[in-house]
C-alpha positions as CSV (number, residue, x, y, z in Angstrom):
1,M,-14.6,-8.3,-1.4
2,E,-15.9,-5.1,0.1
3,T,-12.7,-4.5,2.1
4,Y,-10.3,-6.5,-0.1
5,L,-10.1,-4.0,-2.9
6,P,-9.5,-0.9,-0.7
7,A,-6.9,-2.8,1.3
8,L,-4.9,-3.8,-1.8
9,I,-5.1,-0.3,-3.2
10,L,-4.0,1.3,0.0
11,L,-1.2,-1.2,0.7
12,S,0.2,-0.9,-2.8
13,G,0.0,2.9,-2.8
14,G,1.7,3.3,0.5
15,A,4.5,0.9,-0.4
16,F,4.9,2.5,-3.8
17,I,5.2,6.1,-2.4
18,H,7.9,4.9,0.0
19,S,9.9,3.3,-2.8
20,R,9.7,6.5,-4.9
21,S,10.7,8.8,-2.1
22,N,14.4,8.3,-2.2
23,V,15.6,11.9,-2.0
24,P,16.1,13.4,1.5
25,E,13.6,16.2,0.8
26,L,10.8,13.6,0.5
27,R,11.8,11.7,3.7
28,P,10.8,12.5,7.3
29,A,13.3,14.7,9.2
30,S,13.3,12.4,12.2
31,E,15.4,9.3,11.9
32,A,12.9,7.4,14.1
33,A,10.0,8.4,11.8
34,D,12.0,7.4,8.7
35,T,12.7,4.0,10.2
36,A,9.1,3.6,11.2
37,W,8.0,4.5,7.7
38,K,10.4,2.1,6.2
39,L,9.2,-0.8,8.4
40,L,5.5,0.2,7.8
41,A,6.1,0.2,4.0
42,K,7.8,-3.2,4.1
43,L,4.9,-4.6,6.1
44,A,2.4,-3.1,3.6
45,F,4.2,-4.6,0.6
46,F,4.4,-8.1,2.2
47,L,0.8,-7.9,3.3
48,W,-0.1,-6.8,-0.3
49,I,1.6,-10.0,-1.6
50,G,-0.1,-12.0,1.1
51,L,-3.5,-10.6,0.3
52,L,-3.0,-11.5,-3.4
53,V,-2.2,-15.1,-2.4
54,W,-5.1,-15.2,0.0
55,G,-7.4,-13.9,-2.7
56,L,-6.1,-16.6,-5.1
57,Y,-7.6,-19.2,-2.7
58,N,-10.7,-17.4,-1.5
59,L,-12.0,-15.1,-4.3
60,P,-13.0,-15.7,-7.9
61,L,-10.2,-15.1,-10.4
62,P,-11.9,-12.1,-12.1
63,S,-12.3,-10.3,-8.8
64,L,-8.7,-11.0,-8.0
65,G,-7.6,-9.8,-11.4
66,I,-9.6,-6.6,-11.1
67,A,-8.2,-5.9,-7.7
68,F,-4.6,-6.5,-8.8
69,I,-5.0,-4.3,-11.9
70,L,-6.7,-1.5,-9.9
71,S,-3.9,-1.5,-7.3
72,L,-1.3,-1.2,-10.0
73,A,-3.3,1.5,-11.8
74,F,-3.4,3.5,-8.5
75,N,0.4,3.3,-8.5
76,V,0.5,4.6,-12.1
77,L,-1.7,7.5,-11.0
78,L,0.6,8.3,-8.1
79,A,3.6,8.2,-10.5
80,M,1.9,10.5,-12.9
81,R,1.2,13.1,-10.2
82,G,4.8,13.3,-9.3
83,P,6.5,13.6,-5.9
84,K,4.8,15.9,-3.4
85,S,6.0,17.0,0.0
86,I,2.9,15.4,1.7
87,W,3.9,11.9,0.4
88,P,5.6,10.6,3.6
89,G,2.5,11.3,5.8
90,L,0.1,10.2,3.1
91,S,2.1,6.9,2.7
92,M,2.1,6.2,6.4
93,V,-1.7,6.8,6.6
94,M,-2.3,4.6,3.6
95,C,-0.1,1.8,5.0
96,V,-1.8,1.9,8.4
97,L,-5.3,1.9,6.9
98,G,-4.3,-0.8,4.4
99,V,-2.9,-3.0,7.1
100,A,-6.0,-2.6,9.2
101,L,-8.3,-3.4,6.3
102,G,-6.1,-6.3,5.2
103,V,-6.1,-7.9,8.6
104,Y,-9.8,-7.3,8.9
105,T,-10.4,-8.9,5.5
106,V,-8.4,-12.0,6.4
107,L,-9.8,-12.5,9.9
108,V,-13.5,-11.9,9.1
């Protein structure tokens, strides 16, 4: 559980930021970077769902519920802060760290 919770929070936060950054000012200037960000955010979202299913089979339900609620609460916190110009980079870093922690959680 020590890497499961941070992985869920980072994955949901990274995917959430991408979904909220729909204006051109909040997107990377490079088309390649924008495409990479889009693919990374989709991977993060699907891995978030996969980790929830994995947790359903391998973790106690209270731990899974707490992790799910905290990942959604992090999204609410991000929404309350409002869009920032640093969001694309922050989202990419969160997605990469979340994917790394998620894969580590499942494999170890």
